[in-house]
LUMRO-216920 format. One record per residue (C-alpha): residue number from 1; residue in three letters; x, y, z. Coordinates in steps of 0.2 Angstrom, whole numbers, plus 5000, padded with zeros to 4 digits. Layout:
<atoms>
[atom NUM,"ALA",[X,Y,Z]];
...
</atoms>
This chain:
<atoms>
[atom 1,"MET",[5023,4766,4598]];
[atom 2,"ALA",[5026,4760,4616]];
[atom 3,"SER",[5040,4748,4618]];
[atom 4,"MET",[5044,4740,4635]];
[atom 5,"SER",[5049,4724,4643]];
[atom 6,"PHE",[5038,4714,4654]];
[atom 7,"SER",[5051,4714,4668]];
[atom 8,"HIS",[5043,4729,4677]];
[atom 9,"VAL",[5024,4727,4674]];
[atom 10,"VAL",[5020,4720,4692]];
[atom 11,"ARG",[5022,4734,4704]];
[atom 12,"GLY",[5022,4732,4723]];
[atom 13,"GLY",[5022,4713,4724]];
[atom 14,"SER",[5019,4698,4713]];
[atom 15,"ALA",[5004,4696,4702]];
[atom 16,"MET",[4998,4683,4715]];
[atom 17,"GLU",[5000,4695,4729]];
[atom 18,"LEU",[4990,4709,4720]];
[atom 19,"CYS",[4977,4700,4711]];
[atom 20,"ILE",[4971,4684,4720]];
[atom 21,"ASP",[4953,4685,4724]];
[atom 22,"ARG",[4944,4681,4741]];
[atom 23,"SER",[4938,4664,4736]];
[atom 24,"LYS",[4956,4659,4731]];
[atom 25,"LYS",[4963,4666,4747]];
[atom 26,"MET",[4950,4656,4757]];
[atom 27,"SER",[4954,4640,4748]];
[atom 28,"LEU",[4973,4642,4750]];
[atom 29,"MET",[4970,4646,4769]];
[atom 30,"ARG",[4961,4630,4771]];
[atom 31,"SER",[4975,4620,4763]];
[atom 32,"GLY",[4987,4628,4775]];
[atom 33,"ALA",[4996,4638,4761]];
[atom 34,"VAL",[5004,4655,4766]];
[atom 35,"VAL",[4995,4670,4757]];
[atom 36,"ARG",[5004,4686,4757]];
[atom 37,"VAL",[4993,4701,4753]];
[atom 38,"LYS",[4999,4719,4757]];
[atom 39,"ALA",[4985,4727,4767]];
[atom 40,"SER",[4992,4744,4763]];
[atom 41,"GLU",[4991,4741,4744]];
[atom 42,"THR",[4979,4753,4736]];
[atom 43,"LYS",[4972,4746,4720]];
[atom 44,"VAL",[4972,4758,4706]];
[atom 45,"GLU",[4957,4756,4694]];
[atom 46,"PRO",[4963,4754,4677]];
[atom 47,"ASP",[4959,4769,4665]];
[atom 48,"LEU",[4952,4763,4649]];
[atom 49,"SER",[4951,4780,4641]];
[atom 50,"VAL",[4961,4784,4625]];
[atom 51,"THR",[4964,4799,4615]];
[atom 52,"VAL",[4966,4795,4596]];
[atom 53,"ASN",[4971,4808,4584]];
[atom 54,"GLY",[4963,4821,4596]];
[atom 55,"MET",[4947,4811,4598]];
[atom 56,"LYS",[4944,4807,4617]];
[atom 57,"MET",[4935,4790,4620]];
[atom 58,"PRO",[4930,4783,4637]];
[atom 59,"ASN",[4937,4766,4631]];
[atom 60,"PRO",[4946,4759,4616]];
[atom 61,"PHE",[4931,4749,4610]];
[atom 62,"VAL",[4923,4756,4593]];
[atom 63,"ILE",[4908,4750,4584]];
[atom 64,"GLY",[4915,4745,4567]];
[atom 65,"SER",[4906,4751,4551]];
[atom 66,"GLY",[4892,4739,4546]];
[atom 67,"PRO",[4875,4734,4552]];
[atom 68,"PRO",[4878,4740,4570]];
[atom 69,"GLY",[4879,4758,4564]];
[atom 70,"THR",[4866,4758,4551]];
[atom 71,"ASN",[4854,4770,4558]];
[atom 72,"TYR",[4850,4783,4572]];
[atom 73,"THR",[4842,4770,4584]];
[atom 74,"VAL",[4856,4757,4584]];
[atom 75,"MET",[4870,4770,4585]];
[atom 76,"LYS",[4861,4779,4600]];
[atom 77,"ARG",[4860,4761,4608]];
[atom 78,"ALA",[4878,4759,4606]];
[atom 79,"PHE",[4882,4776,4615]];
[atom 80,"ASP",[4870,4772,4629]];
[atom 81,"GLU",[4878,4755,4632]];
[atom 82,"GLY",[4895,4763,4633]];
[atom 83,"TRP",[4905,4760,4617]];
[atom 84,"GLY",[4920,4772,4615]];
[atom 85,"ALA",[4915,4777,4598]];
[atom 86,"VAL",[4904,4773,4583]];
[atom 87,"ILE",[4908,4771,4565]];
[atom 88,"ALA",[4892,4772,4555]];
[atom 89,"LYS",[4889,4761,4540]];
[atom 90,"THR",[4897,4767,4525]];
[atom 91,"VAL",[4888,4780,4515]];
[atom 92,"SER",[4889,4787,4497]];
[atom 93,"LEU",[4881,4800,4487]];
[atom 94,"GLU",[4869,4789,4477]];
[atom 95,"ALA",[4861,4776,4489]];
[atom 96,"ASP",[4849,4772,4476]];
[atom 97,"LYS",[4862,4762,4467]];
[atom 98,"VAL",[4864,4751,4482]];
[atom 99,"ILE",[4852,4736,4482]];
[atom 100,"ASN",[4855,4722,4495]];
[atom 101,"VAL",[4848,4705,4494]];
[atom 102,"THR",[4843,4693,4508]];
[atom 103,"PRO",[4848,4681,4515]];
[atom 104,"ARG",[4865,4689,4515]];
[atom 105,"TYR",[4874,4681,4529]];
[atom 106,"ALA",[4880,4663,4532]];
[atom 107,"LYS",[4888,4655,4548]];
[atom 108,"LEU",[4902,4643,4550]];
[atom 109,"LYS",[4900,4633,4566]];
[atom 110,"ALA",[4913,4622,4576]];
[atom 111,"ALA",[4907,4604,4578]];
[atom 112,"GLY",[4896,4603,4593]];
[atom 113,"VAL",[4895,4590,4606]];
[atom 114,"ASN",[4892,4572,4599]];
[atom 115,"GLY",[4892,4580,4581]];
[atom 116,"SER",[4878,4592,4585]];
[atom 117,"ALA",[4876,4606,4573]];
[atom 118,"LYS",[4874,4618,4587]];
[atom 119,"GLY",[4892,4622,4589]];
[atom 120,"GLN",[4900,4639,4593]];
[atom 121,"ILE",[4900,4651,4578]];
[atom 122,"ILE",[4918,4654,4573]];
[atom 123,"GLY",[4915,4661,4556]];
[atom 124,"TRP",[4903,4673,4548]];
[atom 125,"GLN",[4901,4678,4530]];
[atom 126,"ASN",[4892,4693,4522]];
[atom 127,"ILE",[4888,4699,4505]];
[atom 128,"GLU",[4880,4715,4511]];
[atom 129,"LEU",[4883,4731,4502]];
[atom 130,"ILE",[4886,4749,4510]];
[atom 131,"SER",[4871,4759,4516]];
[atom 132,"ASP",[4856,4758,4505]];
[atom 133,"ARG",[4848,4773,4515]];
[atom 134,"PRO",[4847,4790,4507]];
[atom 135,"LEU",[4862,4801,4511]];
[atom 136,"GLU",[4851,4815,4517]];
[atom 137,"ILE",[4843,4804,4530]];
[atom 138,"MET",[4860,4797,4536]];
[atom 139,"LEU",[4866,4815,4538]];
[atom 140,"LYS",[4851,4821,4547]];
[atom 141,"GLU",[4854,4806,4560]];
[atom 142,"PHE",[4873,4810,4561]];
[atom 143,"LYS",[4868,4828,4566]];
[atom 144,"GLN",[4855,4823,4578]];
[atom 145,"LEU",[4867,4810,4587]];
[atom 146,"LYS",[4880,4824,4589]];
[atom 147,"GLN",[4868,4836,4596]];
[atom 148,"GLU",[4862,4823,4609]];
[atom 149,"TYR",[4879,4816,4612]];
[atom 150,"PRO",[4891,4830,4610]];
[atom 151,"ASP",[4905,4822,4620]];
[atom 152,"ARG",[4905,4805,4611]];
[atom 153,"ILE",[4914,4801,4595]];
[atom 154,"LEU",[4905,4798,4579]];
[atom 155,"ILE",[4915,4794,4564]];
[atom 156,"ALA",[4907,4793,4546]];
[atom 157,"SER",[4913,4779,4535]];
[atom 158,"ILE",[4913,4785,4516]];
[atom 159,"MET",[4915,4777,4499]];
[atom 160,"GLU",[4914,4785,4482]];
[atom 161,"GLU",[4917,4782,4464]];
[atom 162,"TYR",[4933,4787,4456]];
[atom 163,"ASN",[4928,4805,4454]];
[atom 164,"LYS",[4937,4819,4464]];
[atom 165,"ALA",[4921,4831,4464]];
[atom 166,"ALA",[4911,4817,4471]];
[atom 167,"TRP",[4923,4813,4485]];
[atom 168,"GLU",[4925,4832,4489]];
[atom 169,"GLU",[4906,4834,4490]];
[atom 170,"LEU",[4903,4819,4501]];
[atom 171,"ILE",[4917,4824,4513]];
[atom 172,"ASP",[4910,4842,4514]];
[atom 173,"ARG",[4892,4835,4517]];
[atom 174,"VAL",[4897,4823,4531]];
[atom 175,"GLU",[4908,4836,4540]];
[atom 176,"GLN",[4894,4848,4541]];
[atom 177,"THR",[4884,4837,4553]];
[atom 178,"GLY",[4898,4839,4566]];
[atom 179,"ILE",[4905,4821,4565]];
[atom 180,"ASP",[4922,4819,4573]];
[atom 181,"GLY",[4932,4809,4560]];
[atom 182,"ILE",[4931,4800,4544]];
[atom 183,"GLU",[4935,4782,4539]];
[atom 184,"ILE",[4937,4779,4521]];
[atom 185,"ASN",[4932,4762,4515]];
[atom 186,"PHE",[4946,4756,4504]];
[atom 187,"SER",[4942,4738,4509]];
[atom 188,"CYS",[4924,4731,4505]];
[atom 189,"PRO",[4929,4715,4496]];
[atom 190,"HIS",[4913,4713,4486]];
[atom 191,"GLY",[4900,4724,4477]];
[atom 192,"MET",[4904,4738,4464]];
[atom 193,"PRO",[4922,4735,4460]];
[atom 194,"GLU",[4918,4740,4442]];
[atom 195,"ARG",[4915,4758,4449]];
[atom 196,"LYS",[4932,4758,4457]];
[atom 197,"MET",[4925,4757,4475]];
[atom 198,"GLY",[4931,4747,4491]];
[atom 199,"ALA",[4944,4734,4489]];
[atom 200,"ALA",[4947,4739,4471]];
[atom 201,"VAL",[4955,4755,4478]];
[atom 202,"GLY",[4964,4747,4493]];
[atom 203,"GLN",[4972,4734,4481]];
[atom 204,"ASP",[4979,4748,4469]];
[atom 205,"CYS",[4992,4759,4478]];
[atom 206,"ALA",[4992,4772,4464]];
[atom 207,"LEU",[4973,4774,4464]];
[atom 208,"LEU",[4973,4774,4483]];
[atom 209,"GLU",[4987,4787,4484]];
[atom 210,"GLU",[4977,4799,4472]];
[atom 211,"ILE",[4960,4797,4481]];
[atom 212,"CYS",[4969,4799,4498]];
[atom 213,"GLY",[4976,4815,4491]];
[atom 214,"TRP",[4959,4821,4486]];
[atom 215,"ALA",[4951,4817,4503]];
[atom 216,"ASN",[4965,4824,4514]];
[atom 217,"ALA",[4965,4840,4505]];
[atom 218,"LYS",[4947,4842,4508]];
[atom 219,"ALA",[4944,4835,4525]];
[atom 220,"THR",[4946,4845,4541]];
[atom 221,"VAL",[4944,4831,4553]];
[atom 222,"PRO",[4955,4816,4556]];
[atom 223,"VAL",[4954,4803,4542]];
[atom 224,"TRP",[4957,4784,4544]];
[atom 225,"ALA",[4960,4773,4529]];
[atom 226,"LYS",[4952,4756,4531]];
[atom 227,"MET",[4963,4742,4524]];
[atom 228,"THR",[4959,4726,4514]];
[atom 229,"PRO",[4967,4710,4519]];
[atom 230,"ASN",[4965,4703,4502]];
[atom 231,"ILE",[4982,4709,4497]];
[atom 232,"THR",[5000,4701,4498]];
[atom 233,"ASP",[5008,4715,4509]];
[atom 234,"ILE",[4995,4726,4518]];
[atom 235,"SER",[5009,4737,4524]];
[atom 236,"GLN",[5011,4744,4507]];
[atom 237,"PRO",[4994,4753,4505]];
[atom 238,"ALA",[4995,4758,4524]];
[atom 239,"ARG",[5011,4767,4521]];
[atom 240,"ILE",[5004,4776,4505]];
[atom 241,"ALA",[4988,4781,4515]];
[atom 242,"LEU",[4999,4789,4529]];
[atom 243,"LYS",[5011,4797,4517]];
[atom 244,"SER",[4996,4804,4508]];
[atom 245,"GLY",[4989,4813,4523]];
[atom 246,"CYS",[4978,4801,4533]];
[atom 247,"GLU",[4980,4802,4552]];
[atom 248,"GLY",[4977,4783,4554]];
[atom 249,"VAL",[4973,4766,4547]];
[atom 250,"ALA",[4961,4753,4552]];
[atom 251,"ALA",[4964,4735,4548]];
[atom 252,"ILE",[4957,4723,4544]];
[atom 253,"ASN",[4941,4722,4534]];
[atom 254,"THR",[4933,4706,4529]];
[atom 255,"ILE",[4942,4692,4520]];
[atom 256,"MET",[4936,4686,4503]];
[atom 257,"SER",[4928,4669,4505]];
[atom 258,"VAL",[4915,4656,4500]];
[atom 259,"MET",[4907,4650,4515]];
[atom 260,"GLY",[4902,4633,4509]];
[atom 261,"ILE",[4892,4622,4498]];
[atom 262,"ASN",[4876,4614,4504]];
[atom 263,"LEU",[4879,4595,4500]];
[atom 264,"LYS",[4861,4591,4499]];
[atom 265,"THR",[4856,4605,4486]];
[atom 266,"LEU",[4873,4608,4479]];
[atom 267,"ARG",[4870,4626,4481]];
[atom 268,"PRO",[4882,4639,4489]];
[atom 269,"GLU",[4879,4648,4505]];
[atom 270,"PRO",[4871,4661,4508]];
[atom 271,"CYS",[4859,4656,4495]];
[atom 272,"VAL",[4849,4669,4485]];
[atom 273,"GLU",[4836,4661,4473]];
[atom 274,"GLY",[4848,4646,4471]];
[atom 275,"TYR",[4864,4657,4468]];
[atom 276,"SER",[4877,4666,4478]];
[atom 277,"THR",[4893,4676,4476]];
[atom 278,"PRO",[4909,4677,4486]];
[atom 279,"GLY",[4908,4688,4501]];
[atom 280,"GLY",[4917,4695,4516]];
[atom 281,"TYR",[4923,4683,4530]];
[atom 282,"SER",[4923,4689,4549]];
[atom 283,"ALA",[4921,4683,4567]];
[atom 284,"LYS",[4933,4673,4578]];
[atom 285,"ALA",[4941,4662,4564]];
[atom 286,"VAL",[4949,4678,4556]];
[atom 287,"HIS",[4957,4684,4572]];
[atom 288,"PRO",[4974,4676,4570]];
[atom 289,"ILE",[4975,4683,4552]];
[atom 290,"ALA",[4970,4700,4558]];
[atom 291,"LEU",[4983,4700,4571]];
[atom 292,"ALA",[4997,4696,4558]];
[atom 293,"LYS",[4991,4710,4547]];
[atom 294,"VAL",[4990,4722,4561]];
[atom 295,"LEU",[5008,4717,4566]];
[atom 296,"SER",[5014,4720,4548]];
[atom 297,"ILE",[5007,4738,4548]];
[atom 298,"SER",[5012,4742,4566]];
[atom 299,"LYS",[5030,4737,4563]];
[atom 300,"MET",[5030,4748,4547]];
[atom 301,"MET",[5023,4762,4557]];
[atom 302,"LYS",[5035,4761,4571]];
[atom 303,"GLU",[5050,4760,4559]];
[atom 304,"GLU",[5045,4773,4546]];
[atom 305,"PHE",[5034,4785,4556]];
[atom 306,"GLY",[5041,4784,4573]];
[atom 307,"ASP",[5032,4794,4586]];
[atom 308,"GLY",[5021,4804,4574]];
[atom 309,"ASP",[5003,4806,4579]];
[atom 310,"TYR",[4997,4792,4568]];
[atom 311,"SER",[4985,4779,4574]];
[atom 312,"LEU",[4980,4761,4571]];
[atom 313,"SER",[4963,4753,4574]];
[atom 314,"GLY",[4963,4734,4575]];
[atom 315,"ILE",[4949,4724,4568]];
[atom 316,"GLY",[4945,4706,4567]];
[atom 317,"GLY",[4936,4693,4578]];
[atom 318,"VAL",[4935,4703,4594]];
[atom 319,"GLU",[4923,4695,4606]];
[atom 320,"THR",[4933,4696,4623]];
[atom 321,"GLY",[4944,4708,4632]];
[atom 322,"GLY",[4958,4697,4629]];
[atom 323,"ASP",[4956,4698,4610]];
[atom 324,"ALA",[4956,4717,4611]];
[atom 325,"ALA",[4972,4716,4622]];
[atom 326,"GLU",[4981,4706,4609]];
[atom 327,"PHE",[4978,4720,4596]];
[atom 328,"ILE",[4984,4734,4608]];
[atom 329,"LEU",[4999,4724,4613]];
[atom 330,"LEU",[5003,4724,4594]];
[atom 331,"GLY",[5001,4743,4594]];
[atom 332,"ALA",[4983,4747,4591]];
[atom 333,"ASN",[4976,4763,4598]];
[atom 334,"SER",[4958,4757,4597]];
[atom 335,"VAL",[4949,4741,4593]];
[atom 336,"GLN",[4934,4739,4582]];
[atom 337,"VAL",[4919,4726,4584]];
[atom 338,"CYS",[4906,4723,4571]];
[atom 339,"THR",[4902,4704,4569]];
[atom 340,"GLY",[4904,4702,4588]];
[atom 341,"VAL",[4889,4715,4591]];
[atom 342,"MET",[4879,4706,4578]];
[atom 343,"MET",[4881,4689,4588]];
[atom 344,"HIS",[4881,4695,4606]];
[atom 345,"GLY",[4872,4712,4606]];
[atom 346,"TYR",[4877,4730,4611]];
[atom 347,"GLY",[4879,4725,4629]];
[atom 348,"LEU",[4895,4716,4624]];
[atom 349,"VAL",[4905,4732,4628]];
[atom 350,"LYS",[4903,4730,4646]];
[atom 351,"GLN",[4911,4712,4646]];
[atom 352,"LEU",[4925,4719,4635]];
[atom 353,"CYS",[4929,4733,4647]];
[atom 354,"SER",[4928,4721,4662]];
[atom 355,"GLU",[4939,4708,4654]];
[atom 356,"LEU",[4952,4721,4648]];
[atom 357,"LYS",[4953,4728,4666]];
[atom 358,"ASP",[4956,4711,4673]];
[atom 359,"PHE",[4970,4709,4661]];
[atom 360,"MET",[4977,4726,4666]];
[atom 361,"ASN",[4975,4722,4684]];
[atom 362,"ILE",[4985,4706,4683]];
[atom 363,"HIS",[5000,4715,4675]];
[atom 364,"GLY",[4999,4731,4685]];
[atom 365,"PHE",[4994,4742,4670]];
[atom 366,"THR",[4985,4757,4674]];
[atom 367,"SER",[4982,4764,4656]];
[atom 368,"ILE",[4981,4758,4639]];
[atom 369,"GLU",[4997,4766,4634]];
[atom 370,"ASP",[5006,4756,4648]];
[atom 371,"PHE",[5005,4741,4637]];
[atom 372,"ARG",[5002,4747,4619]];
[atom 373,"GLY",[5015,4739,4607]];
[atom 374,"ALA",[5023,4730,4622]];
[atom 375,"SER",[5024,4713,4612]];
[atom 376,"LEU",[5031,4720,4596]];
[atom 377,"ASP",[5049,4718,4601]];
[atom 378,"TYR",[5046,4699,4603]];
[atom 379,"PHE",[5044,4696,4585]];
[atom 380,"THR",[5059,4692,4574]];
[atom 381,"THR",[5065,4682,4559]];
[atom 382,"HIS",[5066,4664,4558]];
[atom 383,"THR",[5085,4665,4556]];
[atom 384,"ASP",[5086,4675,4572]];
[atom 385,"LEU",[5075,4662,4581]];
[atom 386,"VAL",[5087,4648,4576]];
[atom 387,"ARG",[5102,4659,4583]];
[atom 388,"ARG",[5093,4662,4599]];
[atom 389,"GLN",[5089,4644,4602]];
[atom 390,"GLN",[5106,4638,4598]];
[atom 391,"GLU",[5113,4650,4610]];
[atom 392,"ALA",[5101,4645,4624]];
[atom 393,"ILE",[5104,4627,4621]];
[atom 394,"LYS",[5123,4630,4623]];
[atom 395,"GLN",[5120,4640,4639]];
[atom 396,"ARG",[5109,4626,4646]];
[atom 397,"LYS",[5122,4613,4642]];
[atom 398,"ALA",[5135,4623,4651]];
[atom 399,"ILE",[5124,4625,4667]];
[atom 400,"ARG",[5120,4607,4667]];
[atom 401,"LYS",[5138,4601,4663]];
[atom 402,"GLY",[5146,4598,4681]];
[atom 403,"LEU",[5157,4583,4682]];
[atom 404,"GLN",[5152,4567,4673]];
[atom 405,"SER",[5163,4555,4684]];
[atom 406,"ASP",[5173,4555,4700]];
[atom 407,"LYS",[5189,4554,4689]];
[atom 408,"ASP",[5186,4572,4683]];
[atom 409,"TRP",[5189,4580,4700]];
[atom 410,"THR",[5205,4590,4701]];
[atom 411,"GLY",[5215,4598,4715]];
[atom 412,"ASP",[5217,4615,4708]];
[atom 413,"GLY",[5199,4617,4703]];
[atom 414,"PHE",[5190,4608,4717]];
[atom 415,"VAL",[5180,4623,4723]];
[atom 416,"LYS",[5173,4628,4706]];
[atom 417,"GLU",[5170,4610,4702]];
[atom 418,"SER",[5160,4608,4718]];
[atom 419,"GLU",[5150,4624,4714]];
[atom 420,"SER",[5146,4618,4697]];
[atom 421,"MET",[5135,4605,4704]];
[atom 422,"VAL",[5125,4615,4717]];
[atom 423,"SER",[5107,4618,4713]];
[atom 424,"ASN",[5103,4634,4722]];
</atoms>
């Protein structure tokens, strides 16, 4: 993980000197302010490309496993729009066991103007299962995509029952299509826990260790383990996944939730024939929780795995380039977006790239690695915060002290006493 202070991030002048745009300059000139812009300064275009476990991506933005990667048409659209990579919707050997219902989504909105119900969507719940499309069709589409986009990264998301032979068969079949990597779904919070699938595995470290062992013994491409946030300490399963051979971890999947109750009908949402079931919560409201989980994993990886070629993919409420920058500052190599695409469309990637470049320009960063993990060292314990604040208060008091009264002047210390009350 990168580790640096922010003292060196502005090169060749201050952030104002480097990044002020023409309209701001004109405004300052009209006001009589002095604007210093170095005419000889050559602005270096930030490079968003990343290489993660050997997979080269034009940018760190990845379509997260879910509806945005559910078939050839939408995955092709993602590549055409410029996404760095696509993780397809999770597949299993027996799609006929997967039966979705509708409606299967529900929204949480912030209060609108004057109480309007048309406020911003801040939360999104789904009770959607993994892909209900026959595996043979999904495999055919994977192969077609890799033929048409040989230089783009396609990752298969997989999930199977507690059966070694089934895991081995599924991995073998997806690899034959030419996919670049595998993400194992140990994190879906709803659907088929009785078959030891999804979060039922991610919450059981012994089970996860065994299945990771099967998967990594079979796989020949990089394997990421997708973590569930529905656990006390997310670093524990992440540690097991890496020790069991996974090249990376992805976090977080959705948070188990009940979106709400319709106070007119007394029925829960989303409502299917009058009934519902708890589902996965995503979108902007989960972003702070996702950051905390990623921080936990990232610190563990830095302390226990050092500079090994392990990766971390951050997921949760990414709708802006700033959201993505936060994950990268906490050590993420890539950033996944799923619900954001469902709300804003595949063209969102252009905005994400533009805003991330703006952030990099402000600080003088030229590559993702320039700032990856840069904020990790600013997290500490509460005890240490107390110590730091007490020391800072003590220093400020010493600086402000000076002389309280004319009676305090002395002959021997006159010069120092004078200096103690100088402000510059």
